[in-house]
N, C-alpha and C positions, 0 to 999 in steps of 0.2 A: 123700814126693818130690811128696805131691800136693796136697798143703796148700800148702808149695814155691812150683811152676806158680798156685795160686787165686789164693797172696798176690800174687802175681809181673807174673803178666801178667793183667788182668781182661780181662774180655768185652770191652768200653766204654769209646771213652773216652781218652785223655792221664793216663798216671798221675798227673803231675803238671804241672799247666801254666804252674805258680809258680816263680821262682828266688829264691832267697833272698838280695845281693847281699853279704853278713860275714856270714863264717865265726860260728857257734851254738856255742854249749857246755850241755849236756843230762845231764840226768840220768837215766838209766834205774836203775828199782830193779824186778829182775826175776831169781827165779831160779835160773831153765835158762837155760844157757848158749848150746842153740842158738838160742832165743827173741830172745836179742840180737844174735845176730848178723845170725840177721831180719832184724832192726826196722834193722841196720845196715846192713845190704843195701840194704832198703827208698829208704832216704832214699839211701847214695850213689847207687845208679843212677837216683833224680829231680834227682842230678846237685846234692843237695844236703853243702854243706861244714857240715862239725862235727866239733866234738873231743865226749868222752861220757867222765864218768865212771857206774859200774856198786856198784846197789844190793838188795846181796839182807835185809838187818837192820834195825828198825828205829835201834840203834844206831850203824847205819855212813850209815844215812842224816841223821842231826842230826847225824851229823860232817863229812859234804861237806855241810852248808846250812850250819855255822858257818863253815867254809873255805873255799866256793870260791860265788861268786856264774855265779848259770848260766840261758840265756834260756829253758827249759820242760821240763818234766819228766813223764817220759815211764814209767806203771805198775801193773802186772799191776794186777787188782783185790786179789786174794786170794793169799800166797803163805805156808809156815810158819809164819813169825815176825811178821806184820805181814797188817796190812787196810791200801786204798788210805785207806780215811779216816783210817787216821789219821799218815799221811806226810803228806794235807792240812793236817790241825789240824795239825803237824809246822813244815808252811811257811807259814803265815799266821804262826807261833808265832818265826818265822826272820825276819819284817817283808818278806818277797819277796815280791812280784807279782807270776808271772807266770804263761803258760798252763801246769795241770795235765789233761794226757790220758788215759783208762783206754788201753794197749792190754791185750785182754782173751781167752781164751776162748772165752766167754760172757756172756756178761751179758743179762738182763731186761728187757721196758719198761719194770715199776714201775721195776725198782731203775737204768737209766739215769737216768731222770726223777726220781727219789730224790739220785741224784748229781750230776748237774747244779744243783738244786737247793741243794743243800749247798756251793756255790764252785767245783766242779771243770768247766772249761771245755768238754771233747767225748770221744765215746769210739768206740773203733776195734774191732771183731772182727777177735781175729787169721786169722782164716780171709777174710778184706776187709781186709788187707795193705798192697792196692794204695792204702787210700782217706789211708794214716796221711800223704805226702806233702801233698798237699792241706788235710785236716783240721789242719798241724801249721799249715802256713802259715798258713791265712787264720785260724788262736790267735795268732800275733803278728800280724800284721796287725790284731787288734780289738784286741788286749794294746796297741799302740802305738798304731794312735787312742783309747785309753781312757785311755793314757798324756799325751799333746798336750791330749784333753780336760782333764787335771785341771790339765796344765800351766797349760790357757786357765784354770780355774776358777780355779785359785790368783791367776791375775795380776789376773784379772775382782776378784775378793775384795784380794785388795793396794791397787788401784787405788779401789772401792769406801772401803776403811780410808783412805787419804790424804783420798780428797775429799769424806769425811765432817770430818778431823776438821782439815781444811782449811776445810770451812762453817762449824764450829763457831769458830773464828780467825775469819773474816771476817766473821761477824753477830754476836762478841763488837764487832772492828773498829765495827762500823756503830752501834755502839748510842748514839757517843758521839762528840764531837766535836775531844775533850781528847788532843790527840799521847800526853799520861805518860800516860792511862788505857787505850790504845788499845797501849801499847806493853808497858806493864806486865802485864795481860787476855796478852798473848802468851806472852810469859817462864813467867808460870804454867799455862798450856795444855798447850806445847810439852811442858815438864817434866812433869806431868799425862798424856799422852797418851805420853810416846815413853820417862816410866818412869826417864829420867834424875836423877841423881843432883844435876847446877847445870841451871839455862841465862840465858844472859848475855846482854844485849842489849847495845851496844859503841858509840859515838861516838866518831868526832873532834875532838880539839880540841886545839888546841897543839900541832897535830902530830904527839900520842901517842894513840893508843885507850886511852879511856876505861870503866870499866863506869858504864852512866847507869841499866840495870833487873836486878833482879834476880828470878830466880823465887823467893817466897814458899812454898818448901816448907819438907814442918816443922823440918826440922835442914841449918841450913850448909855442912856435908861440908867444914869450912877452910877453909866464907868466909868474910868480916866479910860485918858486913852493908849495906845501902846506903848508908846516911848517911858511913860508918864511910869505908868505899873512894870515895864523890863528890870529893874535892877532892884524893884523890893518886892520880898517874897507877898502872894495870891495866900489868901484862909486856904489854902487845901493841902493836908497831909497826903503824903501818896502813898497810904494803906486805904483812901475812903475813895479808889478808885480800884485796886489793887483787885477787891474781889470780882465776884459775875458783877455783867451787865447790872447797874442797879436805875429804879424812876424814882424822888419823890414825887409827888401830885401834888401834896402843896408844904409848904415850912412847918412844920409843927411849931405853935406861937408858944410853948414852956416850958419848948428844950431849952439845956444853959448853955447847952455847949460857940466852944466860940464861933467855928464855920459855921454855925448857925446861924449867931446874934451878931456876924458879921452881914453874913446873906441876906439878912430881916432888914438889917441896916444900909444896905444900898437897896432895898425897892424891892428883892426878890419873893417870888410867891409859888411862882414851883417851878422845878429843874429837871433838868432829866439827865444825867450820867454814863460817860462811858471808856470803858478802859480799849486803851493803845496795847495789842497784843501778840505776840510775833516766835511764836515756836518756845514761850513761855516764856518770854524776855518783858517786863513790864517795861512800854517807852513810853507812858503819859494819860495822854485822857482829853475827851470829847465831854464839853460842860455846854448843856441848853439853858435861858434862867428864858422865864415871864415872869413880866415886869407889871402888866396891868391887868392880871385877874388870874386867878387859882388856874390853873390849865388840870385838865386831862389827858395823859399823853396816850394813846391810842398805840394797840397792840404794833399797829403796821411803821406807826411812827421810832418804836423802839428800834425794831428788828430794821428799818431803814439806819438808825443814827450807827449799830451796829457792823453792819454791815460798811456805814463810810466807813468806822473807825477801824473796821478790815485793809482796808484799802489803802488808810491814810499810815498802820503801821507796817502793812509792806512795802507802803512809800520808805521810811523811814529807814528799812532792813536796807534797802534797792538802798540811799541816796550813801550808809552807811559802807556801805559792799560799794559804790560805783566812788568815798572818796581813799579806801582804800584800795583799788585795783590800778587808780592813777599813774605807775609805775610802770604797769601792764597792757597797758594799754595798746600798746605797738604789739604785743604778740597778739594780745586777742582780733587785729586788727586783718595779721597773716593766718592765722586763724581758723579766719570766715574765711580771707578769698580760696584761703583751700580746700574749705569747705563746701566753699560756690564748685568750686573746679572739681570737687569730687560728685558732687553730685550730677551735674551729669560725663562725666568719665570714671570707664573702668580703673579700676586701682591695678588690676595684672599688668594691660597692655597700654594704658596711658590713651586708649582710643574714645570716641563718645556712647557713650551707655543707647539702655531703649530713649531714656526721656529726650534726651538733645539730638539721637538720630529724627526720632518723632514730632519733631519742632522744626527740621531742618526740614524734614519732609514734607507735614504741613506748606511749609514757604514755599518750595515746590506743583506741590497743589496750586494753593491763593493765585501765585506767578500763571499756569494753565488756564487755571480760568477766566482769567482774566485775556486772554488770545482770544483772536477774533475769528470765524470760520475759516475765511479765509487762508489764516496760518493754519487753522488746528488741519484744511485740506489739504494743505501741505505738508505739514509734520504732526501724522492723525498721536502719534509716540513721543511730547519732549522730550519723558525721562524714563528709567524705572528702575524697577528693584529689585536685587537682589537679595536672598536667602541663603546661606551657607551652612551646612552639617558637618563638621567633618566626619570621614568615616571611617568607626572601629573604632574612636578615639577613649571611647572606653575598658576598650582591653589594654591600652600601652597604659591610662593611671591603670587596673588594678594588676599586671604583669611585673609594671618597674615602677612607678611611686607617682604621689599624686606633685611632688617635688618636679616632677621630669613629667608629669603630664603640664604645671602651670608653664617649664620652659618650651614645649613643645606650643602650647600658647599661643607664648608674645611672637616668638619665629617667626609663626603662620600670623600672625596682627604683622610685623614690619612684610612681612615677604608680600603678603594680600595686599599695604600700601603700597607699594612698587605699579601693583596695576591700573594703580585711579589717574585718572586724568584728574588736570584741572579743576578744580566747582567739585570734584566725585568726593561724596562724603564712605569710610568704612568705618561700621559701629560693633563692637562686640555686647550680646545683647542676653549672653548670658552661658556659663556652658563653653558650647565646645561651637556653640552659634551664633555664624559674626551674619551681616549684613551692609549693602551698598547700596548706595541709590549714587545711577549715572545717567547724570543733567545731558544735555541736547545731543537727545538721540536721535538720529535722519530716520532708521529703522532694524530692527530687529538683527539683519547681520553685523551690525554694532555694538550689539549685548552679545552676540556668539560671538564673536572676537574677544572682548571681555575677558567671556569664561573660556577659552580654547586661553588665553595665556595667565589666568591663574592657574589653571587644572597642572599646565604647564609648569609654571614654578612650587607649586604646593608639591609637588611630586618630582621633584629634588632630592637626594637624601640628607638626615639629618640623621647624626650622631647622638642619641639618649643614652648615658651612662654602659658608655662603651657596646651599643646594641642601633644595629644602623635599621633606620628607618623613614618607613616611605605611607605620606601623607596625602589621601586624596577628597574629595570633597565631592555631597552631592547639593546640587542648586535648585532650588526651586524661583523662578524666571515670573513677573511680570511686569506690562505695558501699562502707561500707564491710557485712561478713555473719559470718557464721559461719566461712566456710572459707578467712578469713582469719586466719595464726596467727604473721607476720613480717613488725615493719614493711616489710622491702626488698621485700614481694608485693605489700606497693598501689603501692611507686618501678616495677614490673617492666611491670602491669595498665596501671598510664595511660599511661606510658608506648606502649605497645604501642597505646593505645586515643588515641593523637595519633598516628604516623604511621599508622594507618587516616585519622584528618580531613586529613595535608595530603596524600591521596590525592585527599579529593574538595573539593581546593584550599583560598586562604589561607584567612585567616576563619574557621572548619569550627569545632562537636568532634565528639568523639564519645563514647558512656555504654561503659565493658566490658561486653563479655559473654565468656564460656566458650569462645565461638567462635576469637573473635581468637585466644587462647592458642593453641588445635587447629592454630591456621592456623602461628602463630609457630612450633608446637614440628613443623611436615609439616615448613617453609621449613630448618628444624637438618636432621633428618636426613634430606632431601635437597641438603643443601649437606653433608654426611659421605657420603655416600652415592654421591655427587659427585667426593670427593678421592680413589673407590680407583676413577673412574664407568672409567677409561680400563683402566686395569692388567688390572681384571676386564674388557674388550673390551666394554663397554655399549656404548660411543659408536661412532657412526659418523656418516661420508659421505653426503649424497647432492648432487646433485650438480643445477640447472635447466636448462637450455640457453636459451641467449641466441643469438639469428633476428638475423642481418640479413634485415632489412623487403625489400630491392632482390635478393636473388636466392631467397627460400628457403631459408636453409643454417645450418645453426647452424655458430656462431664463433665459444662457448667458450661455461663453461658457470659456475655458476655457484657455492661451494662452501658450503653448509650442514651441519651439526654437528647432529645428532640423538645421543636417547639415551633406548632399551630398557626401562628400567627391570625388574631379573628380578622384581618385583613388581607393582607398578605401571603395568606395561606404555609407552607413550609419554608421556615428558616434553615438556611441549610448552616448545622453548625464552624462547618468554614466560617461562615458568613457571622456567627454570634460568640461563639467559645473565642473567641480573641479580643472580644468584647467586654466581656468575662472578664477574661485573664487584663485585662488595660485598670479597668474600673472597681478593682476588688471584688467583680461582685461574684467569681468564678468559689468560691471558698462558702458562701450560704446555698449560693447549684451544688455548690459539691457535697454539701453536708444534707439537702435535699435529696439527691442521689442514693447516700449510701443509707438512708434512711429508709427511702421507698424500695430501693431494691432488698437488700436485706427481710425483708416485711415480707417480701414477693418469693424469695427463697422458702423462704420459712413456712410458703405456703402452699409452694410446689411438694417440699419434701413430706408433710403435715398432709399430702394430697395421697400423692404415690407414694407405697409401698419400692421397698430398695430402692431409691434413690437416696439414704445417707452420706454416699460418696457425689454429689454436686455441688456442684462451687458457685460463685459470682465473684466472676472478676470485676472491676469498678476502681477503673480510673484518677488518681491524685496529683492536683496541681502542683508546680513547686511554690505556690503559695498556698495551699494547705496543705503540703510536709511539711511547709516552717513554723505554725504554726501551734507554741505552747502546749495547749490545750487538745492537742490533737488528739493524741491518747485516752483522754479521758471525756472526750466526743464521741471514737470510739467506745469507749465500752458503755456508754450512754444509748449508745443504740443500740451495740450485739444486747444488755437486755432489757431493755424495752421487746426487744423484737425475740427472745427469747432464743435467738441466733448464735452458733459455739463459734470460735473465733476457727476453728477448720476447716469452715464451708464461705469462707471469706480470703480473696486473693484481691490482694489494694497495686496496682500499677505504675512506677513513676517511669523517668526517662532517669537517662545514664547522668547528663546535666546536673537535678536536681539533687546526685546523694554527692557528684562533685563538686557542687557550691560552695556548701557547709562537711568534711566528710565528718567532724568533730558528732557535729550532732547528727544529722542522717543517722551515726552506728549508732547513735544511741538512741535514735528513734527507732530504727531497725529491730535492735535489741527485744527492747522491748513489745514490738509487735512478734517478732518469734516464739517471746514470753507465753501470748496467748495463743500461739495456732495460727500464729495470720500469715497466710505464703503472703512474698512479695515476690516483681515480676519485672523486669526490666523488660517497660514499651520502648518498640521500635530501633531494636537492637542492632547494631551493627552501623546506625548514622553520626552517633554521636565521638565521642573519645577513640584515638586512639589505642591509648592502652589499656588495657587491660584487669590490671594488676589492682583494681574493686577490685575484682569477684573476690580476690583473694580475703581482703579488707573487711565486704560488705556478706549479713550473712539474707543471699540469694538464695531463693528457689527456684524462679521458670525464667527462661531467655525467651521473647518473645520475637520474632523472622518479624522486620519488617515489611509490607507491602511493597515496600520498592525492588526490592529481589527476589521477589515471589514471582511477581510479575513477566509476563512473558518469557519463564527460561527456558523455556528450551529451545530456546535461540540466542538466548546467550550467557555463552560458555564463562565467562568472568563471573555473571552472577552462581552461578550452579557451585562454581570454586569457595564463594562467597561463602552457599547456605553448608555447603558439607566441611567447611573449618567451624561453623555454627557448630552444628550442631553432632563433632566430635567435639568439639571445645564441655557443652549440655553434659553429651555425652561421662568425661575425663574428667568433671564435676563434678558427677551429678548431680545434673538438673536437671529438669522435664522439656522441654524443647516444643515448644507451637508456632507454626506457622500463619503470622496473616495473610490474610488475600488473594485467599486459594480460590480461579476463576474456572478454572477449566483441569479436565481429566489430562491431558498430559503434566498441567505442574504437580499433581495430585501422585499421576504414579511417579515422577520422581521425586515427590517426598520422600514415597512408600521404600520403592527402592532406598533412597537415604536411611531407614529405618526414623524415623521423625515420628514422636510422639502420636501430637495434637495439628489440630489446624480451624481455619474456621475463615468465613470465606461465600461468598456468594455462591459457589458449588453446593455449598450446602446449603445456605439459608440466609435471608438477608437480614438485619436486626429489623423481629417484633413486636408485634407488642405484645404486652402481656398473657392474652386470649389465647393469639396464635399460637406462644411458647408453648402454652398444658399441654394445646392438641400438639405440639410436639413431642415433649415429654410423652402425651400419652400412647407417641408410636413407637415411640421409643424405651417406655419399661413394660405398655401390653405384654410382650413377647420381647425373646431376648434374642438380638440376631441372630440373622442363619447361617449368613456369610459372607467372609471379610471383605473392602473394600476395593473394587477393581478398576477404579478409574471412570467409570458409564454408571456405574445404579445407587451411587453411592447419593445422590441429586436427589437421586424419586426416591433413594429408602428412607430418608428422613423429610423430605419437601413432599411430598403426593398429598399429604394430605391439606396443605395451603390451597389444592385447590381448586 
């Protein structure tokens, strides 16, 4: 009784957490009826549905395994007339692959290991029989997984076998262009690969199927040779193979049809036929015949013949095309030669393209690597790579035409060619980018001489559509050294140096050094970090107050995005905003700032009384402004935040409006319809023509900080600011001065009756909490005195101390 309790009632856990979905058939090898009863009871308690046979002798086991199929064997280790290893050997001889679980009273660790090594699946001690359902379920699951793996492996092997034969046949097809040789070789190889009695390839002719290709096996198997069959119609009608692929496993002895009778007369007992079809054209059939036994064709064999038939149909079709194309062969050869030339040359200039340039650069690198150390010491830089980009080429394309741009590129290619020495390579990499491989370079001075000659030649005037054009190029230079192992590295670093030269202004050159690569890598890392900055909550919005100069009152804020990197600390907007612009991340980033700032302004308006006139100014990049769903996104954000359009000001630059005037005007009118004001940011630094101020519904002009900084010592800037203020007054626009940092600058703006200003003199960009404190200071009591250039900063920002 104690044994029953310990077997059925374990101390912990569920006795059988698994459920076996289908009834099992078990073989229980046990001579003690009470142990059999106990095993059955444990399994039934675990809700396992099963039937079972009991065997207590080796003969009884043999009878059961010979006449029944079981799902598992449960065997005691030692019975009077047998032992478990004997049952396992018998099970393996019966070809039944199924779990074998020992159910024994006592089994040492060493004996258990020996049993598992011999092939037994697992074991369960009789005093812990509650484990049996779990062990059985796990063993069945592992067996099923192993069975599925074997099936998968079998399918893979069959597929590999099929592919190997198909590849061998296809390779043989490609060795000759003669159709007769292709089809004859296919028939021979199919006969050999599938060990069939005969393989025939039939072609339609005069409404009948004729055997045109017969495998050349060691025996004819009742079929005459090919030449005898050639003039005689074979016993196949075209419709026989014109349907879907079919296979006859065994010919019907009672079928009275003529073709069946003739096949039986020829000794054919099984056959398979597959049509040759290409683009719905019936081209013939492949027929495999077995004469020595009734063959069962496997799925893999049928699939193989179908695949070979497809290749044969393609070969027949290609042979027909080949015959039709003989008269065009010479033209095709000329076209192929032109294609080879085009693959390595630029179509516009005729220069080598990137692929050919990389190939020649790789050849130069290989020659360099073969030099001796003594040669390297005498000439450390035996070649150099120049990367050229024409300055302001886009302006020429946009202002004149793409045809003019193409003509300019052709002329520049000719001029650059005159600067080359014998053995140098000039290539056009794409667009307005050229690259030069200078070989036999003794020193950097040799490269500089070539660069000076290039700049001199490029600067010669050129007439384009009755317009005189002057061209310069920014050039990056890379000198060969031992650090380079691949030609693409030269082009990469030369391009990096070219972009550095572009920052210096048109017509400059830069020689690459390692620090440039580090900067590019930092930029790439920042780009990757920026993509995750929003979701990681690394970005935050700062708010710089905009002050009404006549009332000493904060009337709004400009929302400015800031980035606190977890490793690098504060990242300057000057560094990450251009990256966002270049990658397109500025669009989701701008929407995040817009939503965040609108939500914050709504909170402030609800928090502070008499703040209904408070507004928020948010910058829109050119890419944001060009988005077709910009208005819908703004509407959605205003609805979500509960903010009215009158509280929102969107800042754009002059260039954004001028690039596409029609779309810009439409968008601005939609914004004005919603009460949203439009500000021209950095006003005065863009286009000299101000006619767009009449065409577009603009509300605010923001004077660029470059005109405000040090204005007391720069009379020319004073005149510009006066002109902008007068222009704004005449057009009924609000003018905001940016970058006010000194009392002298503030006093000048007050004298000129500038309405609003912002800058560090009032407050730097603030966190939301600091901005709220400033609003509390501004709206808690009305201003008691106007700004006098000395008390403004104290009045607005004393609370920040």
